[in-house]
N, C-alpha and C positions, 0 to 999 in steps of 0.2 A: 355116211362112212366115217368112222373115227380117224383122227389124225394119228399116224403111226410113225415112230422114230426108232431108228436103228442106232445103237450105241455099242462100239466095239473096243474102246480103249480100256485097258485093264487097270491102269493107275487111277483113272477116273473112278472106276467101279470099286477099287479096293481101298481108296483113301477117303476117310470121313471128311466132311466139310459142308459148307453152305451150298455147294453146287448141286448136291442131291435134292435138297429142298427146292432149289430154284427150278430144276428140271421137273420134279414131281408136281410143282405148283401149276404147271401148264395144263394139267389134266389130260395130257396126251398119253397114248399107249406107248410105253417104252419097252423095246425088245433088246436084250443084251446078247452079245457074243464075245468070245475071248480072242481078241486080236493079238498081234497083227495077222490078218487073214491073207491067204494066197488068193490068186485070181479064181481058182476053182471054188474055194470056200466062199468067197465073196459073191460069186455068181449064184451059188446055191441059196443065198439069203435075199438078195435084192429083188425088187420088182413090185413089192407091196408096201413100200415106205414113202412117206412124204418128206422126211428129213433124215439126215444121216450125220452123226458125229463120229468121225473116223480118226484113227491114229495112222499107223504106217501100213494099212491094208493096201493090197494091189488093186487099185481102182482104174482099170484099163478101159479101153474103148468098148470091149465086149461087156464089161460090167456096167458101164454108163448107159449103153444102148438098152440093156435089159432093165436097168433102174428107171429109165425114162419110159413114158412121160410122167409117171406119178411123182418121181423124185423132184422136189422143188428147190431144196437147199442142201448143199454139202458143206458142213462145218468141220474144218480140220482142227483137231486138238494138237496144236503145235505150229511150227513154221515151215517145215520141210514138205514140199509138195512134189518131190521127184517120183513118188510112187503113184501119182495121180495124172491121168491124161488131161492136162489143163485145157489143151486146145479143143478136145471133144466136149468138155464141160461147157466151154464158151459156145461152141456150135449148137449145143442142145439148149442153151439159155439157162443153164444151172449156175447160180451164183456160188463161187468157191470162196469160202471165208477162212480166215486163219487168225492166229493169236500171237503176233509179234510182241516182244518186250516183256514177256512174263517169266522167262527162265534163264536169263543171261547171268544172273548172280550165281545160281545153282550150278550151271554148266562150267562157269569159270572156276568155281571152287573144286569141282570134280577134276578139272584139268590139272590143278595143283596136287590133288590127291594122287593122281597117276604119276606126275613128275617126281614128287617127293618119294613115292614108293620105289621108283626106279633108281633114283640117285642114292637113296639110303639103303638099298637092297632089303626093303621092308619085308617082303614075303619070305626071302631066304631066312631072315632072322626069326620071324614069328613061327615059321614052319619048324625050325630047329628046336625052339623052346617047346612048342606043342608036342613034338615027338620025344621029348625028354632030354634033348641035347642042350648045348650051350655054344654052338658054332658061331663064329664071328668072322665077318669080312669087312672090308673098308669101303665106305661110300664116298660121296662128294657133296660139297656145299653148293648152294645156288648162288651165293654171293659172287658178284663179278662175272658170272656166266652170261652169255648172250642168248636170249630167246628170240627166235624169229616167229612172228605171228602172221600166218597167211589167212587173210580175211579180217579186216578191222571194222566189222560191224559191232553190234551191241556186245556180243560175247567176246569178240577179240579185244575190244576196248577194256572190258572188265578184266580180262587176263593180263593186259598191259598194266593196269593199275596195281594188281596184286604182284606182278613181277617186279615192279619198281619198289614195292614194300619189302621184298626179299633182297633188294640191292642188286638186281639184275640189270643188264643192259638190254634194251628192247629195240628191235628193228621190225617194222611192220610193212606189209605189202597189201595193197588193195587198189582197185581201179578208181574207187571213189574215196578220196582222202580228206579227212577232217583236220585241216591245218591247226585249228584252235585247240582241239584235243591233243594233238601231237606236241604242240608247243607247251601246253600246260603240264603234260605228263612226261616230257623228255623222251618221246618216241621218235626214233630216226626213221625216215622214209626210205624204203628200197624201191627203186624204179623198175627193177626186174626181179623175177623169182631167183635168178642166178645169184643176185646180190645177197638174198636171204640164205640160200644154200651155202654160200662161201663163208658167211660170217657166223652163222648160228651154231651154238653148242647143242641146242635143242630147238625143234621146230614144232609149233602147235598149229593144227589145222582147224580153221573156223570159217570155211568157205562153203557155198552151196555146191551140191552135186549137179554139174552141167556136162554137156559133151566135152567141154574144154578142161574140166577138172577131173573127169573120170580117169583113173590110173595116173593122176598127176605125180604120185610118188611111185616110181618104178625104177628099174635098174639104171636107166639113162640119167635120171635126175638124182638118184641116190649117189651116183658116182661123182657128182659135183659138190656133195656135202662133205663136211669134215669127217674123217674116220672116227667111228665111235659115236656119232651123233645120236641123240635121243629124239624120237618122233612121237608126238601125242596126237590122238585123233578123237575128238568129241563132236565130229561133224557127220560124215557118212563113210561107211566101210568101203564103198566103191571108189573113193578118192585114192585109195592105196591098192596097188596090185599085190594080191596075196602071195602068189608064187615068188615075185621079186622081193617082197619083204621077208619071206621065209629064208631065201637065199642070203639076203644081206644080214639078217640076224644070225644065221649060222656061221657066216664068214667073219662076223664082227665088224663089218663096214657100218652097220647100224648097231649101236651099243645096246639099245633097248627100245621097245615099242609099247606104249601104253595106249590102249584104245577102249572106248566104250561102245564101239560099233564094228560090225563085220559085214563082209559082202554077202553073207547068208545068215539070216537070223530067224529062229535060233540056229546055231551051227550044228552040223552033223558031229557025231562023236569023234570022227577022225579029222576034224578041221585042223590043219597044221599049226595055226597060230595059237591054239589053246593048249599046246603041249611043249612049247619052247620056254626054257627057264628065264630068258631075258625078254619075255613078252608077258604083259599083264592085260587081261581082257576082263572087262566088266559087262554085264548083260543089258546094255543100253538103258542105264539108270541115271545118267548124268543129270537129267532134269527132274528126277523122281525124288522129291522131298515133299513133306507135308505142306510146306509153304508154297512151293512153286506149282504143285499139282492143283491146289485150290485156286491159285491165280489163273492158271491155264484153263482149268475146267469151267470156272465161272465165266471167263471170256468166251469159251467155245459155246456155252449154253446161251449166253447173252447174244452172241452173234446169231445163233439159230432162232431164238425167240424174236429178235428184232426183224430179221429177214422174213420169217414166216408171217409177220404182221405188216410187212410192207415198209418197214422202217430201215434207215441206214444202219448197217452193222458197224462194229468197231474197226474192222479191217477186211478188205476183200482183195483177192488176187486178180480176178478178171473183172476189173471195174467197168468194163464196157457192157457187161451184162446187167440189165436193169433189175432192181429189186421190186418184186410184185407181191402184193398181199395174197396169201393162199390159205388162210384159216379164217 
């Protein structure tokens, strides 16, 4: 029986690079689909695959139960595993691999794309000119503004470095604090989220989606922020309560929301955040550059190949699951 691999990540498929040759060189049968897939769509596919390179597909208990026992390795293209039932992977003995450290530069750059677009009223001005007008409004500088970074991992630290280059004051919050980095880059430590909310002119979210961070940004917490605060989200859409954000943007309590992620992707045509003038939404492409896609894809394929051959992968979520040769 030939080894069969399911590949669903679209940026992997659409971006040229050495990852294609690396995967083709295995000689395995590669079956592609266009993710991210719903639970129903994923269920319809799995069951006859030995390996799976996934993006943000809904890999639930039902999906995993159908995928087993044939599925030997699940290789996540990226770092977020909130769409995957990690506990069930572990119970079934399926190694769950991921690719940390490949897209922090790109996501940090995208964060500043959103921030500058909001501060400079970029879309208002470009839309005016494209429509034959010459309307102008007044924006703001980043200099001397305070950015609050929630989540000081790789991406958060890259955002801090760029913020300092713009002359911003940086306050960060994370349960795991890097004193050396903070001292070297002039990042003040907030010991509570309320300290970030009270000080920041803009807040940038770079934390994982967990039960504790789901709807972290909601009416109650927005009320503790400065009036007119800008909020940036290149993490997960569910960290922000959509109805509460819509209300805050409409009232002006939040001056602008720049997000690369939504609670529903792709969004329905009537998703409220896609129709507000002080909200900028990009289609989850913060890490989608030619450079980062190749790094991420090569890492995901390398993880898959190593694990399928019984070798240690680059990074594994459920390290308690042993790696066993299966080809």
